[in-house]
Each structure stands twice: as C-alpha cells, then as structure tokens.
DRENSERO-641892 format. One record per residue (C-alpha): x, y, z; residue number from 1. Coordinates in Angstrom, 2 decimals. Layout:
BEGIN
<xx: X&yy: Y&zz: Z&i: NUM>
...
//
This chain:
BEGIN
<xx: 57.85&yy: -49.19&zz: 76.12&i: 1>
<xx: 55.57&yy: -47.79&zz: 73.43&i: 2>
<xx: 54.16&yy: -44.29&zz: 73.66&i: 3>
<xx: 50.90&yy: -42.83&zz: 72.41&i: 4>
<xx: 50.05&yy: -39.26&zz: 71.44&i: 5>
<xx: 46.55&yy: -38.21&zz: 72.47&i: 6>
<xx: 44.70&yy: -35.14&zz: 71.18&i: 7>
<xx: 41.60&yy: -33.84&zz: 72.96&i: 8>
<xx: 39.38&yy: -33.08&zz: 69.96&i: 9>
<xx: 35.78&yy: -32.77&zz: 71.20&i: 10>
<xx: 34.31&yy: -30.81&zz: 74.11&i: 11>
<xx: 32.99&yy: -32.58&zz: 77.21&i: 12>
<xx: 29.98&yy: -30.28&zz: 77.40&i: 13>
<xx: 26.86&yy: -32.43&zz: 77.48&i: 14>
<xx: 28.65&yy: -35.62&zz: 78.58&i: 15>
<xx: 28.37&yy: -37.30&zz: 81.96&i: 16>
<xx: 30.62&yy: -36.60&zz: 84.94&i: 17>
<xx: 32.51&yy: -39.87&zz: 84.62&i: 18>
<xx: 33.72&yy: -38.95&zz: 81.12&i: 19>
<xx: 34.60&yy: -35.43&zz: 82.29&i: 20>
<xx: 36.66&yy: -36.89&zz: 85.12&i: 21>
<xx: 38.43&yy: -39.27&zz: 82.74&i: 22>
<xx: 39.45&yy: -36.39&zz: 80.44&i: 23>
<xx: 40.77&yy: -34.41&zz: 83.42&i: 24>
<xx: 42.65&yy: -37.42&zz: 84.83&i: 25>
<xx: 44.35&yy: -37.95&zz: 81.47&i: 26>
<xx: 45.82&yy: -34.48&zz: 81.96&i: 27>
<xx: 43.78&yy: -32.38&zz: 79.57&i: 28>
<xx: 42.71&yy: -28.89&zz: 80.53&i: 29>
<xx: 41.74&yy: -27.37&zz: 77.19&i: 30>
<xx: 40.40&yy: -28.44&zz: 73.83&i: 31>
<xx: 42.88&yy: -29.40&zz: 71.08&i: 32>
<xx: 45.72&yy: -29.96&zz: 73.54&i: 33>
<xx: 48.10&yy: -32.88&zz: 72.93&i: 34>
<xx: 49.82&yy: -35.13&zz: 75.45&i: 35>
<xx: 52.14&yy: -38.12&zz: 75.18&i: 36>
<xx: 51.90&yy: -41.02&zz: 77.61&i: 37>
<xx: 53.45&yy: -44.44&zz: 78.06&i: 38>
<xx: 51.13&yy: -47.07&zz: 76.66&i: 39>
<xx: 49.57&yy: -49.34&zz: 79.28&i: 40>
<xx: 46.39&yy: -51.36&zz: 79.77&i: 41>
<xx: 45.14&yy: -48.77&zz: 82.27&i: 42>
<xx: 45.64&yy: -45.93&zz: 79.80&i: 43>
<xx: 43.98&yy: -47.92&zz: 77.04&i: 44>
<xx: 40.93&yy: -48.47&zz: 79.26&i: 45>
<xx: 40.65&yy: -44.76&zz: 79.96&i: 46>
<xx: 40.98&yy: -43.97&zz: 76.26&i: 47>
<xx: 38.32&yy: -46.52&zz: 75.40&i: 48>
<xx: 35.90&yy: -44.78&zz: 77.77&i: 49>
<xx: 36.35&yy: -41.44&zz: 75.98&i: 50>
<xx: 37.23&yy: -42.66&zz: 72.47&i: 51>
<xx: 34.61&yy: -40.35&zz: 70.95&i: 52>
<xx: 36.32&yy: -37.29&zz: 72.52&i: 53>
<xx: 39.99&yy: -37.98&zz: 71.75&i: 54>
<xx: 42.23&yy: -38.98&zz: 68.88&i: 55>
<xx: 45.01&yy: -41.49&zz: 69.57&i: 56>
<xx: 48.13&yy: -42.21&zz: 67.53&i: 57>
<xx: 51.10&yy: -44.47&zz: 68.22&i: 58>
<xx: 54.43&yy: -42.64&zz: 68.41&i: 59>
<xx: 57.54&yy: -44.22&zz: 66.96&i: 60>
<xx: 60.55&yy: -44.36&zz: 69.32&i: 61>
<xx: 62.59&yy: -42.05&zz: 67.03&i: 62>
<xx: 60.02&yy: -39.25&zz: 67.43&i: 63>
<xx: 60.16&yy: -39.08&zz: 71.21&i: 64>
<xx: 62.51&yy: -36.64&zz: 72.91&i: 65>
<xx: 64.14&yy: -39.36&zz: 75.02&i: 66>
<xx: 64.62&yy: -41.69&zz: 72.04&i: 67>
<xx: 67.38&yy: -39.72&zz: 70.37&i: 68>
<xx: 70.65&yy: -41.54&zz: 69.74&i: 69>
//
C-alpha cells in the first residue's frame, strides 16, 4: 500500500478545536515534525480538513524503511 509523508508546517493557534483535534489525532505534537502513514481514505479525509496546516507528499516504496530489498 502507498505511504504518505506529512509535515506539520503551520501552528494551530487561532484555529477551531476540531482542527486542533485532527492535528493531534494524526500524531503531531510539535511544529515542523514529520510522520509517515499508510495512505487510506480516512487519512485523506483528515488531511483535507487541515490541508492549510500540513504539507503532504507521496513516498516511493524504495524510500520506506520496510521497502528495502
């Protein structure tokens, strides 16, 4: 399955509680942190809700730690 790399690039200060909760549920705790997740419709929906706060990039299978041959 495809993976995505997500970077938390903009502070949640001044945004509503729902967006704050979405950032926390994605697994972010501090600004400019990066996480990798399996791509899914649920994840895409969460990212769409906070698209102005995060940066998303697709990760090729060769770049993942588990994808080594």
